C-alpha positions in Angstrom: 0.0 0.0 0.0 1.5 3.4 -1.0 1.8 6.1 1.6 -0.3 8.7 -0.1 -2.7 7.2 -2.7 -4.5 9.6 -4.9 -8.0 10.3 -3.6 -10.5 8.0 -5.4 -13.0 10.8 -5.7 -10.7 12.8 -7.9 -10.0 9.8 -10.1 -13.7 9.1 -10.5 -14.4 12.7 -11.5 -11.9 12.4 -14.3 -13.1 8.9 -15.4 -15.6 8.1 -18.2 -19.0 7.7 -16.5 -19.4 4.1 -17.7 -16.0 3.0 -16.3 -16.3 3.9 -12.7 -16.3 0.3 -11.3 -13.1 -0.5 -13.1 -11.4 2.7 -12.0 -12.3 2.0 -8.4 -11.1 -1.6 -8.7 -7.8 -0.6 -10.2 -7.3 2.0 -7.4 -8.0 -0.6 -4.7 -5.7 -3.1 -6.2 -2.8 -0.7 -6.6 -3.0 1.1 -3.3 -4.5 -1.4 -0.9 -3.2 -4.7 -2.2 -6.7 -5.8 -2.9 -7.4 -9.0 -4.8 -10.8 -9.5 -6.4 -13.0 -6.4 -6.4 -16.7 -6.3 -7.4 -19.4 -3.6 -7.5 -22.9 -5.0 -7.1 -26.1 -3.0 -7.9 -29.7 -3.9 -7.0 -32.4 -4.7 -9.6 -35.5 -2.6 -9.7 -37.3 -4.7 -7.0 -34.3 -4.5 -4.6 -34.3 -8.3 -4.2 -31.2 -9.2 -6.2 -27.8 -7.8 -6.7 -26.1 -7.7 -10.1 -22.2 -7.7 -10.5 -20.9 -4.9 -12.8 -17.4 -6.4 -13.3 -17.7 -10.2 -13.1 -20.3 -12.6 -14.4 -23.6 -13.1 -12.6 -23.3 -16.9 -12.9 -20.1 -17.0 -10.8 -21.0 -14.4 -8.2 -22.4 -15.4 -4.8 -24.3 -12.4 -3.5 -25.6 -13.8 -0.1 -23.3 -11.8 2.1 -23.6 -8.8 -0.2 -27.4 -8.8 0.2 -27.0 -8.7 4.0 -24.8 -5.7 3.7 -27.2 -4.1 1.2 -30.2 -4.7 3.5 -28.6 -3.5 6.7 -26.4 -0.7 5.3 -23.6 -2.1 7.5 -20.2 -3.4 6.4 -19.5 -7.1 6.8 -16.4 -9.3 6.7 -15.9 -13.0 5.9 -13.1 -15.4 5.1 -12.0 -15.8 1.5 -9.8 -18.4 -0.2 -6.0 -18.4 0.3 -6.2 -16.8 3.8 -7.7 -13.6 2.5 -10.7 -11.8 3.9 -13.7 -10.5 1.9 -15.0 -7.1 3.0 -18.5 -5.8 2.0 -19.1 -2.1 2.1 -22.5 -0.4 1.6 -22.6 2.1 -1.3 -25.0 4.9 -0.1 -25.5 8.5 -1.2 -27.7 10.9 0.8 -29.5 7.8 2.2 -30.0 6.1 -1.2 -28.8 2.5 -1.4 -26.7 2.4 -4.6 -25.2 -1.1 -4.1 -22.3 -2.9 -2.4 -18.6 -2.8 -2.9 -16.9 -6.1 -2.3 -13.1 -6.2 -1.7 -10.8 -9.1 -1.0 -7.8 -8.1 1.2 -4.7 -10.0 2.5 -6.0 -9.8 6.0 -8.4 -8.0 8.3 -8.2 -4.2 7.7 -6.8 -1.9 10.4 -9.0 0.9 11.8 -7.2 3.4 9.5 -7.6 1.3 6.4 -11.3 0.7 7.2 -11.8 4.4 7.4 -10.0 5.0 4.0 -12.0 2.2 2.4 -15.3 3.6 3.7 -14.4 7.1 2.4 -13.6 5.5 -1.0 -16.9 3.6 -1.0 -18.7 6.9 -0.3 -17.0 8.6 -3.2 -17.9 5.7 -5.5 -21.5 5.7 -4.4 -21.8 9.5 -5.1 -20.1 9.1 -8.5 -22.3 6.2 -9.6 -25.4 8.1 -8.7 -24.3 11.2 -10.7 -23.2 9.1 -13.7 -26.7 7.6 -14.3 -27.6 10.7 -16.3 -24.6 10.1 -18.7 -24.6 6.4 -19.4 -27.1 3.5 -19.6 -24.7 0.9 -18.1 -26.1 1.2 -14.6 -29.7 1.3 -15.8 -29.2 -1.9 -17.7 -27.7 -3.6 -14.7 -30.8 -3.0 -12.7 -33.2 -4.6 -15.2 -34.1 -8.2 -15.5 -36.4 -7.6 -18.4 -37.8 -4.8 -20.6 -39.9 -2.2 -19.0 -43.2 -1.1 -20.5 -43.1 2.5 -21.8 -45.3 3.6 -19.0 -42.9 2.1 -16.4 -40.0 3.8 -18.2 -41.7 7.2 -17.7 -42.5 6.5 -14.1 -39.0 5.4 -13.1 -37.4 8.4 -14.8 -39.8 10.7 -13.0 -38.8 9.4 -9.5 -36.6 11.5 -7.2 -34.7 8.4 -6.1 -35.3 5.3 -4.0 -34.3 6.8 -0.6 -33.2 10.1 1.0 -31.9 10.8 4.5 -29.5 12.2 7.0 -29.2 12.1 10.8 -32.7 13.6 11.1 -34.7 11.2 9.0 -34.7 8.5 6.4 -37.4 8.1 3.7 -37.7 5.3 1.2 -40.2 4.4 -1.5 -41.0 1.5 -3.9 -43.1 1.0 -6.9 -44.8 -2.4 -7.9 -44.9 -4.1 -10.2 -41.5 -2.7 -11.1 -41.6 -3.5 -14.8 -45.2 -2.6 -15.5 -46.0 0.3 -13.1 -48.6 2.7 -14.6 -50.1 5.6 -12.7 -48.9 5.3 -9.1 -46.0 7.5 -8.1 -44.1 9.2 -5.2 -42.0 12.3 -5.0 -40.1 14.2 -2.3 -37.8 17.1 -1.8 -35.7 18.4 1.1 -35.4 22.1 1.7 -33.8 23.1 5.0 -35.8 21.6 7.8 -38.8 20.9 5.6 -39.4 17.6 3.8 -42.2 17.5 1.2 -43.6 14.1 0.3 -46.3 13.3 -2.3 -47.9 10.0 -3.2 -50.1 9.9 -6.2 -52.5 7.3 -7.5 -53.2 8.2 -11.2 -56.4 7.3 -13.0 -56.4 4.8 -15.8 -54.0 2.3 -17.3 -50.8 2.2 -19.4 -49.4 5.2 -21.1 -52.4 7.4 -20.4 -52.0 6.9 -16.7 -48.3 7.5 -16.9 -48.8 10.8 -18.8 -51.4 12.0 -16.4 -49.1 11.3 -13.5 -46.2 13.1 -15.2 -48.4 16.2 -15.7 -49.5 16.2 -12.1 -46.1 15.6 -10.6 -44.4 18.2 -12.7 -47.1 20.8 -12.0 -46.6 20.2 -8.2 -42.8 20.4 -8.7 -43.2 23.7 -10.6 -45.2 25.2 -7.8 -42.9 23.8 -5.1 -39.7 25.1 -6.7 -41.2 28.6 -6.9 -41.7 28.4 -3.1 -45.4 27.5 -3.0 -46.9 25.7 -0.1 -48.7 22.3 -0.5 -52.1 24.0 -0.9 -50.8 26.0 -3.9 -49.0 22.9 -5.2 -52.3 20.9 -5.1 -54.3 23.7 -6.7 -51.8 24.3 -9.6 -51.6 20.6 -10.3 -55.4 20.3 -10.2 -55.8 23.2 -12.6 -53.2 21.7 -15.0 -54.9 18.3 -15.0 -58.4 19.7 -15.4 -57.2 22.0 -18.2 -55.8 19.0 -20.1 -58.5 16.4 -19.4 -61.6 18.6 -18.5 -62.5 16.4 -15.6 -62.5 13.1 -17.5 -59.6 11.7 -15.4 -58.0 12.7 -12.1 -55.1 12.0 -9.8 -55.8 11.0 -6.2 -52.9 12.5 -4.2 -51.7 12.9 -0.7 -49.3 15.9 -0.1 -47.3 16.1 3.1 -44.9 18.7 4.5 -42.9 17.6 7.5 -41.1 19.9 9.9 -38.0 17.9 10.7 -37.3 19.9 13.9 -40.7 19.8 15.6 -42.3 16.7 13.8 -45.4 18.8 12.8 -47.0 17.6 9.6 -49.2 19.6 7.2 -51.3 17.5 4.9 -53.5 18.0 1.8 -55.5 14.8 1.3 -56.8 14.9 -2.3 -57.9 11.3 -2.7 -57.1 7.7 -1.9 -53.5 7.2 -0.6 -53.6 6.3 3.1 -51.2 7.6 5.8 -50.3 5.4 8.8 -48.1 5.8 11.8 -46.2 3.0 13.5 -45.6 4.1 17.1 -44.3 1.7 19.8 -45.8 -1.6 19.0 -48.9 -0.4 17.3 -50.0 0.9 13.9 -52.8 3.4 13.3 -54.2 5.2 10.3 -54.0 9.0 10.4 -57.6 10.3 10.3 -57.7 12.8 7.4 -60.7 14.2 5.6 -60.5 13.5 1.9 -60.9 16.3 -0.5 -61.3 16.3 -4.2 -58.8 14.4 -6.4 -56.6 16.6 -8.5 -58.2 17.6 -11.8 -61.8 16.5 -11.0 -63.1 20.1 -11.2 -61.8 23.4 -12.4 -60.5 25.9 -9.8 -60.6 23.4 -6.9 -59.6 24.7 -3.5 -57.8 22.7 -0.8 -57.3 23.0 2.9 -54.4 21.9 5.1 -54.9 19.4 7.9 -52.3 18.8 10.6 -51.0 16.0 12.8 -47.9 15.4 14.9 -45.0 13.0 14.8 -43.2 11.8 17.9 -39.5 11.0 18.0 -38.9 7.4 16.7 -42.2 7.4 14.7 -42.4 5.6 11.4 -44.9 7.2 8.9 -46.1 5.2 6.0 -48.1 6.2 2.9 -49.6 3.6 0.7 -51.6 3.8 -2.5 -54.9 1.9 -3.0 -52.9 -0.7 -4.9 -51.6 -1.7 -1.4 -54.4 -1.0 1.1 -57.3 -1.9 -1.2 -55.8 -5.0 -2.9 -58.4 -7.8 -2.9 -56.9 -10.7 -4.9 -59.1 -13.8 -5.4 -61.9 -12.4 -3.3 -59.8 -12.3 -0.1 -60.3 -9.5 2.4 -58.5 -6.3 1.6 -54.8 -6.4 2.2 -55.2 -3.2 4.2 -57.6 -5.0 6.6 -55.6 -8.2 7.1 -52.1 -8.3 5.7 -50.8 -4.7 5.8 -50.8 -4.1 9.5 -49.2 -7.5 10.2 -46.5 -6.8 7.6 -45.8 -3.3 9.1 -45.4 -4.8 12.6 -42.8 -7.2 11.2 -40.7 -4.4 9.8 -40.5 -2.3 13.0 -36.8 -3.1 13.5 -35.8 -2.9 9.8 -34.4 0.3 8.2 -37.0 2.2 6.1 -35.5 1.0 2.8 -35.7 -2.7 3.9 -39.2 -2.2 5.4 -40.8 -1.1 2.1 -39.3 -4.2 0.4 -40.7 -6.4 3.2 -44.2 -5.0 2.9 -44.2 -5.2 -0.9 -43.1 -8.9 -0.7 -46.0 -9.5 1.7 -48.3 -7.9 -0.9 -46.9 -10.1 -3.7 -47.3 -13.2 -1.4 -50.9 -12.1 -0.7 -51.7 -12.2 -4.4 -50.3 -15.8 -4.5 -49.0 -15.6 -8.0 -52.1 -13.8 -9.4 -51.6 -10.7 -11.6 -52.4 -7.6 -9.5 -55.3 -5.5 -10.6 -53.5 -2.3 -9.8 -50.0 -1.0 -9.4 -48.9 0.0 -6.0 -46.6 2.5 -4.2 -45.4 2.7 -0.6 -43.3 5.4 1.1 -41.8 4.9 4.5 -40.4 7.8 6.7 -38.5 7.3 9.9 -38.3 10.5 11.9 -35.1 10.4 14.0 -35.0 14.0 15.2 
């Protein structure tokens, strides 16, 4: 190991965006005597990891999946007396993947810190590079997306966001055929805005409706408008385009990350729940008109309060109202049980657990509706 290796971050900034894994691997081999190096990225469902350097058929991802789910580094024995280190790749709370490095022996505290810093640099670079290359998009796909799903995934703000105050994560299902359901968020100072939208209709028409509504809300938000103005501008935009024939059921939330106060505009069917202690309760909100149902609609703010350690969840009707095969609604039988099982899981892992529970509830049947879930942990 050289005394003063060049910072990985500077090497990544100068590298072609589609060659970041190879640049990082070369850096680790030259300066840290690393053996095999692999970068693994999750598929769209978050249930499998795909190697970017090696071949999938020869890559065991069991330990890497534990690292990815927990966001904690892990170490195990490797052949020839080496050790295999797994480091989570995260950027602003988003799980980008896992960096796997084989070393001659257990790393010292100083070496662990340097490898952690390098993994952080790699995660940030990979996230930024997605706008300049398709390599990482292809790695996440196990099949071809519908055009509607392509629009929806490109419209997302990410899969997670967080710092020491909060962590928020979201997931769409079914990943390769999502239509009108969507989520969005933005952090500005101590204010976190979250929207969950259940668009009307199917296929491309639903995706185009969602795109119009989401971009109208973003347009208002980026001009400094509050959630009432965001809802009203989006409603006017949708009604102007569709004259009331279709609409977008939407829940808009603005969370004060200092006090835990939440302002809400409930414009339709998404449900908000709070897991507190060992229980889960639905937040009682009065539903107002879905966006775009009538021209010049007006909305009012409702308020509720989070407590430190609370987990807030927002689910579309594809989750809470799912009734596969004549079973009771998932929201009445399976959802609360699934939420209780996730209490000790990080938010990103929790949304995956609930969505797997929803898939199991369908027992192989094709869902009638797409679904979205957003999970917020307020750490204060």
